[in-house]
C-alpha positions as CSV (number, residue, x, y, z in Angstrom):
1,M,-0.2,-0.1,0.2
2,R,1.6,3.4,-1.0
3,F,1.1,6.7,1.1
4,P,-2.2,8.5,0.5
5,A,-1.3,11.5,-1.5
6,S,-1.0,13.9,0.9
7,C,1.8,12.2,2.0
8,V,3.9,11.2,-0.6
9,L,6.6,13.8,-1.2
10,M,6.5,15.5,-4.0
11,A,8.2,17.4,-6.2
12,S,8.2,19.8,-9.4
13,V,11.5,20.7,-11.0
14,A,12.5,23.5,-13.6
15,V,15.7,22.9,-15.4
16,A,17.5,25.5,-17.2
17,S,19.6,23.2,-18.9
18,A,20.1,19.1,-19.7
19,S,22.2,16.9,-17.8
20,S,22.7,13.3,-17.4
21,G,23.8,11.1,-14.1
22,W,23.0,9.3,-10.9
23,L,23.9,9.6,-7.3
24,L,22.4,7.0,-4.7
25,A,22.7,8.3,-1.3
26,A,21.3,6.7,2.2
27,Q,18.3,8.8,3.5
28,P,18.5,10.2,6.9
29,A,17.1,8.5,10.0
30,Q,13.2,8.8,9.5
31,G,11.7,11.8,11.5
32,Q,14.9,13.7,11.9
33,A,16.0,16.9,10.9
34,A,19.0,16.6,8.1
35,A,21.1,18.0,10.9
36,P,24.3,19.7,10.1
37,Q,27.9,17.5,9.6
38,A,30.8,18.8,10.9
39,A,33.8,19.6,8.6
40,S,36.7,17.9,9.1
41,R,39.7,19.0,9.9
42,D,41.8,17.8,7.4
43,A,39.1,17.9,4.9
44,I,39.9,18.8,1.3
45,P,39.1,22.9,0.6
46,A,35.4,22.8,-1.5
47,R,35.3,22.4,-4.4
48,T,33.2,25.2,-6.2
49,G,31.5,25.7,-9.5
50,T,28.6,27.9,-11.0
51,A,25.7,25.3,-11.0
52,V,22.3,26.5,-8.6
53,L,19.7,24.1,-6.8
54,R,16.9,26.4,-5.6
55,G,13.8,24.9,-3.9
56,R,11.0,25.1,-1.0
57,V,10.0,23.1,1.7
58,V,6.4,23.0,2.3
59,A,3.9,20.7,4.7
60,A,2.2,18.4,3.0
61,A,-1.0,18.2,4.5
62,T,-1.6,22.2,4.3
63,G,0.7,23.3,2.1
64,L,2.5,26.3,3.8
65,A,5.9,26.6,3.9
66,I,8.1,24.8,7.1
67,R,10.7,27.8,8.1
68,R,13.9,26.5,9.3
69,A,13.8,22.9,8.2
70,Y,17.3,21.0,7.3
71,V,18.0,20.9,3.7
72,R,21.4,18.7,3.3
73,I,22.6,18.0,-0.4
74,S,25.5,15.1,-0.9
75,S,27.3,14.6,-3.9
76,P,31.1,12.9,-4.8
77,A,31.5,16.4,-6.5
78,L,31.5,18.1,-3.0
79,R,33.4,15.6,-0.9
80,E,31.2,16.6,2.2
81,P,27.7,17.4,2.7
82,R,26.5,20.8,2.5
83,T,23.3,21.8,5.4
84,I,21.1,25.3,5.0
85,S,18.2,26.1,6.6
86,T,15.1,27.1,4.4
87,D,14.4,30.7,5.2
88,E,10.2,32.0,6.5
89,S,8.9,31.4,2.8
90,G,10.6,28.0,2.9
91,R,12.9,28.5,0.7
92,F,16.7,27.7,0.3
93,E,19.3,27.5,-2.5
94,F,22.4,26.4,-2.9
95,G,24.9,28.1,-5.2
96,R,28.3,28.1,-6.5
97,L,27.8,24.2,-6.9
98,P,30.7,22.1,-8.8
99,A,28.8,19.8,-12.0
100,G,27.8,16.6,-10.3
101,R,24.9,14.2,-9.5
102,Y,23.5,15.6,-5.7
103,T,21.1,14.0,-3.2
104,V,18.8,16.3,-1.7
105,A,17.6,15.6,1.9
106,V,15.2,17.5,3.5
107,G,14.2,16.8,7.2
108,K,12.5,19.3,11.0
109,N,11.7,18.0,14.2
110,G,8.0,16.6,13.8
111,Y,8.0,16.0,10.2
112,V,8.9,13.0,8.5
113,G,12.8,13.4,7.0
114,L,12.6,12.4,3.3
115,E,14.8,12.7,-0.1
116,F,13.7,14.4,-3.2
117,G,12.4,11.5,-5.2
118,Q,10.9,9.2,-2.3
119,R,7.2,8.1,-2.5
120,T,7.2,6.7,1.2
121,P,10.1,7.2,4.1
122,F,11.1,3.3,3.4
123,E,12.6,3.4,-0.4
124,N,16.0,5.9,-1.7
125,G,15.5,9.1,-2.5
126,K,16.6,10.3,-6.8
127,A,19.5,12.5,-7.9
128,I,19.6,15.6,-9.5
129,D,22.0,16.0,-12.2
130,L,24.1,19.4,-12.5
131,A,26.1,20.3,-15.2
132,D,28.3,23.1,-15.1
133,G,26.3,26.3,-15.5
134,Q,23.1,25.0,-14.7
135,T,20.2,25.8,-13.2
136,V,17.4,23.9,-11.2
137,E,14.8,25.6,-9.8
138,R,11.5,25.0,-8.1
139,L,12.2,22.0,-6.5
140,D,9.2,21.7,-4.0
141,I,9.7,19.2,-1.4
142,F,6.5,18.5,0.4
143,L,6.9,16.9,4.4
144,P,4.4,14.6,5.9
145,R,3.6,15.5,9.5
146,G,5.4,12.5,11.7
147,S,2.8,10.4,13.8
148,A,3.6,9.4,17.2
149,I,2.9,7.3,19.9
150,A,2.3,8.2,23.6
151,G,1.5,6.3,27.0
152,T,2.3,5.1,30.2
153,V,4.6,2.9,31.7
154,I,3.7,1.2,35.0
155,D,5.6,-1.4,37.3
156,D,4.4,-4.8,39.0
157,L,2.0,-2.4,41.2
158,G,0.9,-0.5,38.9
159,E,2.4,2.7,39.8
160,P,4.3,4.8,37.1
161,A,7.9,4.1,36.3
162,A,10.3,7.0,35.9
163,S,13.4,6.9,33.6
164,I,12.6,4.2,31.6
165,W,13.9,4.3,27.8
166,V,10.8,3.5,25.5
167,F,11.7,2.3,21.9
168,A,9.7,2.1,18.4
169,L,10.8,-0.8,16.1
170,R,10.0,-1.4,12.9
171,P,10.8,-4.6,11.1
172,Q,13.5,-3.3,7.9
173,Y,16.5,-4.2,6.1
174,F,19.6,-3.3,8.5
175,E,23.2,-5.1,7.8
176,G,21.7,-6.9,4.8
177,R,18.7,-8.4,6.4
178,R,15.7,-8.1,7.7
179,Q,15.1,-7.3,11.7
180,L,13.5,-5.4,14.1
181,V,15.3,-1.6,14.1
182,S,15.1,1.4,16.3
183,V,13.2,4.5,14.8
184,G,11.8,7.5,15.2
185,S,13.2,9.3,18.5
186,R,14.2,7.4,21.9
187,T,12.8,8.8,24.9
188,T,12.5,8.5,28.6
189,T,9.4,8.3,30.6
190,D,8.9,11.3,33.4
191,D,8.1,11.2,36.6
192,I,4.5,10.1,35.9
193,G,5.8,7.3,34.3
194,Q,4.6,9.1,30.3
195,F,6.5,8.8,27.4
196,R,5.8,10.1,23.8
197,V,7.6,8.8,20.4
198,Y,7.3,11.2,18.0
199,G,8.5,11.7,14.1
200,L,7.7,8.1,13.0
201,A,6.6,7.8,9.3
202,P,2.8,6.0,8.8
203,G,3.3,2.1,9.2
204,T,3.2,-0.3,11.8
205,Y,5.9,-0.5,14.9
206,F,6.7,-2.2,18.1
207,L,7.4,-0.6,21.6
208,R,9.9,-1.8,23.4
209,A,10.3,-0.2,27.3
210,Q,13.9,-1.2,28.4
211,P,14.2,-0.3,32.2
212,T,17.4,1.0,34.3
213,F,19.5,-1.8,35.9
214,S,18.1,-1.8,39.1
215,P,16.9,-4.6,41.8
216,V,13.1,-4.3,41.7
217,S,12.1,-3.1,45.4
218,G,10.0,-6.0,47.7
219,L,10.9,-8.8,45.4
220,D,13.8,-11.7,45.4
221,K,17.4,-10.0,44.9
222,E,17.7,-12.2,41.6
223,A,14.4,-10.4,40.1
224,L,14.7,-7.3,38.4
225,F,12.5,-5.3,35.5
226,G,13.2,-6.9,31.9
227,D,13.2,-4.9,28.8
228,T,9.4,-5.5,28.2
229,Y,7.7,-5.5,25.2
230,Y,4.2,-3.9,24.6
231,P,1.6,-5.0,25.7
232,G,3.8,-6.8,28.3
233,S,6.0,-9.5,27.8
234,L,9.5,-10.3,27.7
235,L,10.1,-11.8,24.0
236,A,9.5,-9.9,20.9
237,A,7.4,-12.6,19.4
238,D,4.3,-12.2,21.8
239,A,4.6,-8.2,20.8
240,Q,1.7,-6.5,19.8
241,P,2.2,-4.5,16.5
242,I,1.0,-1.1,16.6
243,T,-0.3,0.8,13.2
244,V,-0.1,4.7,12.9
245,R,-1.7,6.7,9.5
246,V,0.1,9.9,8.3
247,G,0.0,12.5,11.3
248,Q,-1.3,9.9,13.6
249,E,-1.3,9.9,17.4
250,R,-2.4,6.8,19.4
251,L,-2.3,8.3,22.6
252,N,-3.1,6.2,26.2
253,L,-0.9,3.3,25.8
254,T,0.4,1.2,29.1
255,I,3.4,-0.9,28.9
256,P,3.3,-3.0,32.1
257,L,6.7,-4.2,32.7
258,V,7.3,-7.7,33.5
259,V,9.7,-9.3,36.5
260,A,12.5,-11.3,35.1
261,R,14.9,-14.0,37.2
262,T,18.3,-12.3,36.6
263,A,21.6,-13.9,36.5
264,R,25.3,-13.4,38.1
265,L,27.6,-13.4,35.5
266,S,31.5,-13.8,36.4
267,G,34.7,-14.4,35.5
268,V,38.5,-13.1,35.0
269,A,40.3,-10.3,32.6
270,S,44.1,-10.2,31.7
271,D,46.0,-8.6,29.4
272,A,47.7,-9.4,26.4
273,R,50.4,-11.1,28.7
274,G,48.5,-12.6,31.0
275,R,48.5,-10.2,33.6
276,P,45.6,-9.1,35.7
277,L,43.8,-6.2,34.9
278,A,43.4,-5.0,38.7
279,G,41.0,-1.9,38.9
280,E,39.7,-1.7,35.1
281,Q,36.3,-2.1,34.4
282,V,34.0,-4.9,32.8
283,A,31.2,-2.8,31.0
284,L,28.3,-4.7,30.8
285,G,25.6,-3.0,27.8
286,Q,23.6,-3.5,24.6
287,S,22.8,-1.7,21.5
288,S,20.0,-0.7,19.7
289,R,20.1,-1.3,16.2
290,G,19.2,0.7,13.2
291,L,20.4,4.2,14.9
292,G,23.5,3.5,16.5
293,R,22.4,3.6,20.1
294,S,23.8,1.5,23.0
295,Y,23.8,2.2,26.4
296,M,26.0,0.7,29.3
297,A,23.7,-0.9,32.3
298,S,26.2,-1.9,34.6
299,A,29.9,-2.2,35.1
300,A,32.0,-4.5,37.7
301,R,35.7,-3.6,38.7
302,V,38.2,-6.3,38.1
303,E,39.7,-7.0,42.0
304,P,43.6,-8.2,42.2
305,D,43.8,-11.6,41.1
306,G,41.7,-10.5,37.7
307,R,38.1,-11.7,38.9
308,F,35.2,-9.7,38.2
309,T,31.2,-9.9,39.2
310,I,28.2,-8.5,37.9
311,P,25.1,-9.1,39.8
312,N,21.9,-8.5,38.8
313,V,21.6,-9.4,34.9
314,A,18.7,-9.3,33.0
315,P,17.2,-12.1,30.5
316,G,18.8,-11.0,26.9
317,E,21.9,-10.4,24.3
318,W,24.4,-9.0,26.1
319,D,27.9,-7.6,25.6
320,L,30.8,-7.3,28.1
321,R,33.6,-4.7,27.3
322,I,37.0,-3.9,28.4
323,N,39.2,-1.4,28.0
324,S,43.0,-1.0,29.3
325,R,46.2,1.4,29.1
326,D,49.6,0.6,29.5
327,P,50.9,3.8,32.0
328,K,54.1,3.4,30.8
329,T,53.8,2.6,27.1
330,D,50.3,4.7,26.8
331,A,49.4,1.5,24.9
332,R,45.2,0.7,24.6
333,E,44.4,-3.2,24.7
334,F,40.7,-4.1,24.3
335,A,38.4,-7.0,24.8
336,S,34.8,-7.9,24.1
337,L,32.2,-10.9,24.4
338,S,28.8,-11.6,23.9
339,V,26.9,-13.2,26.2
340,V,23.2,-14.7,25.9
341,V,21.4,-14.6,29.9
342,T,18.6,-17.3,30.1
343,G,18.3,-16.3,33.9
344,E,20.7,-18.9,34.5
345,D,24.3,-18.0,36.5
346,I,27.4,-18.1,34.0
347,D,30.6,-18.3,35.6
348,G,34.1,-18.6,33.8
349,L,34.0,-16.3,31.7
350,V,37.3,-14.9,30.2
351,L,38.2,-11.7,28.6
352,V,41.7,-11.2,27.5
353,T,42.4,-8.2,26.1
354,S,44.5,-7.7,22.8
355,P,45.9,-4.3,20.7
356,G,44.8,-5.9,17.4
357,A,46.7,-6.0,14.5
358,T,48.7,-4.0,12.4
359,I,48.6,-3.5,8.9
360,T,50.9,-1.0,6.8
361,G,51.0,-0.9,3.0
362,R,50.6,1.6,0.2
363,I,47.3,3.1,-1.6
364,V,48.5,3.5,-6.0
365,C,46.5,4.0,-9.0
366,E,46.6,1.0,-11.5
367,G,50.7,0.6,-13.3
368,D,51.9,1.7,-9.3
369,E,51.2,5.2,-10.2
370,T,50.8,7.8,-7.2
371,P,47.0,9.2,-7.2
372,P,46.2,12.9,-8.3
373,F,44.6,13.9,-5.3
374,P,45.5,14.4,-2.1
375,P,44.5,11.6,0.7
376,R,42.9,13.6,2.9
377,G,39.6,12.6,3.8
378,V,40.0,8.8,2.7
379,R,39.1,6.3,4.9
380,L,40.4,2.7,4.9
381,Y,39.6,0.0,6.9
382,F,39.3,-4.2,6.8
383,T,36.0,-5.3,8.0
384,E,34.0,-8.7,7.6
385,L,31.9,-9.7,5.0
386,G,29.0,-8.7,7.2
387,P,27.8,-6.3,10.3
388,M,30.8,-3.9,10.6
389,S,32.8,-5.2,13.9
390,N,36.3,-3.5,15.4
391,T,37.7,-2.5,11.8
392,G,40.3,-0.5,13.0
393,T,41.7,3.0,12.8
394,S,43.5,4.2,9.6
395,T,45.9,6.6,9.0
396,I,46.8,7.7,5.4
397,H,49.9,9.5,5.1
398,E,50.9,12.4,2.3
399,D,52.5,9.7,0.0
400,W,49.6,7.5,0.3
401,S,51.3,4.5,2.7
402,F,48.9,3.6,5.4
403,E,48.8,1.8,8.6
404,V,45.4,0.5,10.0
405,T,46.1,-0.3,13.7
406,G,43.4,-1.9,16.2
407,V,42.4,-4.6,13.6
408,G,40.5,-7.3,14.9
409,T,41.9,-10.7,14.1
410,G,39.8,-13.2,11.8
411,A,39.2,-12.8,7.8
412,R,38.7,-10.0,6.6
413,V,38.4,-7.5,3.4
414,L,40.0,-4.1,2.8
415,R,37.6,-1.4,1.7
416,L,38.3,2.2,0.6
417,L,35.7,4.9,1.3
418,S,35.3,8.8,0.3
419,L,37.2,7.9,-2.6
420,P,36.6,11.8,-5.0
421,G,34.2,10.7,-7.5
422,G,35.2,8.7,-10.7
423,W,37.6,6.5,-8.7
424,A,36.9,3.2,-6.9
425,L,39.0,0.2,-5.7
426,K,40.0,-2.2,-8.6
427,A,42.2,-4.5,-6.6
428,A,43.9,-5.1,-3.3
429,Y,47.0,-7.2,-2.8
430,A,49.2,-9.1,0.3
431,G,52.1,-9.6,-1.2
432,D,51.7,-11.5,-4.3
433,D,48.1,-12.5,-3.1
434,E,44.9,-10.8,-4.7
435,I,42.6,-10.0,-1.4
436,T,40.3,-7.9,-3.2
437,D,37.1,-9.9,-2.1
438,Q,38.8,-12.8,-1.0
439,P,39.1,-12.4,3.2
440,M,42.3,-12.3,4.6
441,D,43.4,-14.2,7.8
442,I,44.5,-11.5,9.8
443,R,46.6,-12.5,12.9
444,E,47.3,-10.4,15.9
445,A,51.0,-11.6,16.3
446,R,52.2,-10.6,13.0
447,G,50.2,-8.6,11.4
448,V,50.2,-7.6,7.7
449,S,52.9,-5.5,6.3
450,D,52.7,-5.5,2.7
451,V,49.5,-4.5,1.5
452,R,48.6,-2.5,-1.7
453,A,45.1,-0.6,-2.9
454,V,44.9,-0.4,-6.3
455,I,42.7,2.9,-7.3
456,T,41.1,2.9,-10.5
457,N,39.0,6.0,-12.9
458,R,38.5,3.8,-15.2
459,L,34.6,2.3,-13.9
460,T,32.3,0.1,-15.3
461,E,28.3,2.0,-16.1
462,V,25.5,0.1,-16.7
463,A,22.7,2.2,-17.8
464,G,19.6,2.5,-19.7
465,T,15.3,2.8,-19.5
466,V,12.7,0.5,-18.2
467,S,9.3,-0.1,-20.3
468,N,6.3,-1.7,-19.2
469,E,4.5,-5.2,-20.7
470,R,3.2,-3.3,-23.4
471,G,6.5,-1.7,-23.9
472,Q,5.6,1.9,-22.8
473,A,8.5,3.9,-21.1
474,V,8.3,3.4,-17.4
475,T,9.8,6.4,-15.2
476,E,9.2,4.9,-11.8
477,Y,11.2,2.2,-10.8
478,A,14.3,0.9,-8.9
479,I,16.9,-1.5,-10.5
480,V,18.7,-3.9,-8.7
481,V,22.1,-5.2,-9.8
482,F,23.4,-8.7,-7.9
483,P,26.3,-11.2,-9.3
484,T,25.0,-14.4,-10.5
485,D,27.4,-16.4,-7.7
486,A,25.7,-16.5,-4.9
487,A,28.7,-16.5,-3.0
488,R,28.8,-12.6,-3.5
489,W,25.4,-12.3,-2.1
490,S,26.6,-10.8,1.3
491,F,26.4,-7.5,3.0
492,Q,29.0,-4.8,2.3
493,S,29.7,-7.1,-1.3
494,R,31.3,-4.9,-3.8
495,F,29.1,-6.9,-6.3
496,L,26.0,-5.3,-5.6
497,A,23.9,-2.4,-6.3
498,S,20.4,-0.7,-6.0
499,V,19.7,2.8,-7.3
500,R,16.4,4.8,-8.1
501,S,15.1,5.8,-11.7
502,D,16.2,9.6,-11.9
503,Q,14.3,12.3,-12.8
504,R,14.4,11.4,-16.6
505,G,13.3,8.0,-16.3
506,Q,16.9,6.5,-17.4
507,Y,19.1,5.0,-14.5
508,L,22.8,4.5,-14.5
509,V,25.0,2.0,-11.8
510,S,28.6,2.7,-12.1
511,G,31.8,1.2,-10.3
512,L,30.8,-2.6,-10.0
513,P,33.9,-4.7,-10.5
514,P,34.3,-6.7,-13.7
515,G,31.8,-9.9,-13.6
516,E,28.7,-11.7,-14.4
517,Y,25.6,-9.9,-13.1
518,L,21.9,-10.1,-13.3
519,A,19.6,-7.1,-13.4
520,V,16.1,-6.5,-12.1
521,A,14.1,-3.4,-12.4
522,L,11.1,-3.2,-9.9
523,D,8.4,-1.0,-9.2
524,Y,9.4,-0.8,-5.6
525,L,12.3,-1.5,-3.3
526,E,13.1,-0.9,0.4
527,E,15.5,0.7,1.4
528,G,18.6,-2.3,2.3
529,Q,16.4,-5.1,0.6
530,G,18.5,-5.2,-2.8
531,A,21.3,-6.3,0.0
532,D,19.4,-9.3,1.1
533,P,20.3,-12.5,0.4
534,E,16.9,-14.8,0.5
535,F,15.0,-11.4,-1.4
536,L,17.9,-11.8,-4.2
537,K,17.1,-15.1,-4.7
538,T,13.3,-14.6,-5.0
539,I,14.3,-12.0,-8.5
540,E,16.7,-14.1,-9.5
541,P,13.9,-15.9,-11.7
542,V,13.0,-12.9,-13.6
543,A,16.5,-11.4,-13.9
544,T,18.3,-10.5,-17.2
545,A,21.9,-11.6,-17.3
546,F,24.2,-9.6,-18.7
547,T,28.5,-9.8,-18.2
548,L,30.8,-6.1,-17.6
549,A,34.3,-6.0,-18.8
550,D,37.0,-4.1,-17.0
551,G,35.9,-0.1,-17.3
552,E,33.5,-1.2,-19.7
553,R,29.9,1.1,-20.3
554,R,27.0,-1.0,-21.4
555,A,23.8,-0.2,-22.1
556,L,20.7,-2.6,-20.7
557,N,17.1,-2.0,-21.5
558,L,14.7,-3.4,-18.8
559,K,11.6,-4.8,-18.5
560,L,9.6,-4.0,-15.2
561,T,8.9,-6.4,-12.8
562,R,5.6,-5.8,-10.4
563,I,5.8,-6.9,-6.6
564,G,4.0,-3.9,-5.4
565,S,4.8,-1.5,-2.1
566,G,3.7,-0.6,1.2
567,N,4.9,0.9,4.1
568,E,4.0,-1.6,6.5
569,R,6.0,-4.2,4.8
């Protein structure tokens, strides 16, 4: 089900001159203003040009101007986003822009944050293509009012529970799979137990109340309130969905906290040399998916013999973490351990800190040439092909040599971020072995000292149009491109790409490595869905096969496949 017309992001655009191109960018967190981003001290000086973007932000329900809305544009041509706020008439203007492909994101508290071209907040936006000297004006963007869910959290005696965190969760694609993700604003109950989660797009949500880490007064000392899902369960599977329409407020909901049997966690903590980490703190915490939120529930001091004990731990998935610093060398070490608590005590936990591996090498162009731009702003890391974890801290020097410290051990691949537009990673080598997409076994004891990352500006391109079953041109669609080899359908794979049609009804996918691919044109694609292996398996039978050679530019016209859309998917 699509949004009603009053809620759809609408835009009328007048273009002074024509250009072509495409950019895909991540949408802002729903319901959140596109907040300004601080410039890096080492950022490359901003490029300027002669292009202009002008527009206006108005309320979808009333058509009235929205003042002081944040408008953010991003493009490889800029290296860093630019953000301004709308004036008294809801207008905005970005001038002196270099030619490039731009994403426009808009937000304001109380409204649903959107990108240009989004028909729902759960799909990717479109790009605006700017040539040098071009003006795009009358870019009118209509924001729907955010919905809200409000109510009261009570304890087992029916009394208001204060200082309880309350999250709205929604099933959506995150880190390559569909899972419950925290969206909208996180809130804390006040002194009379009341909460209000606002800025929500229309759709279906689940509520979770997350208590403070305190035993339940008057009950067994081994009991406390656990994370409770509305209408009153410790299990997410028993949570009751709550549906809101555009701008709707669901009020007077009650979440009764559930008492959970707690457990005691104990173990030992030592450094890489086996010395007890006496006096250091072992932190116990959890993370909320989606917005990068995390919290520390408790901490325990390590005793002189290295032992630690954390009492009253509620059921759930927890992370134990410890960081230490050698006072003589200032060297830092760290360790983490995931624990599933079911109510039974867990003893024998072992935390051994390590400095992580150190990886050194160099970034070059093809032919071992030095890149023709400075390295400031470029980021390099080593990651698992999956959710991000302990990727290390990188330093790229002016001569393009690099050092990455604190890299977690195990199988990891090299990735580069924030290269200028038109550049991408071509290959990576460790000595004579190519490691571009083959995970490298990193061991802390030896690290790696001869890594070479090769970048290129000879990028592949796949471009074309889409038509329906009657052969008529279609202007609203999404493209998913994925490799024929299912082993490469993993989160963060370089071989996966998803884009929306541009303002001319065309598409362009750039920067894929050479290889054999499948492409599908869809009437709707939720953000992140194109990286889900289960979804790719369902569209594989209707995909069009093609091959990309190194640096090839290929025209590929596709037929539309209809799968439907809905903000409650």
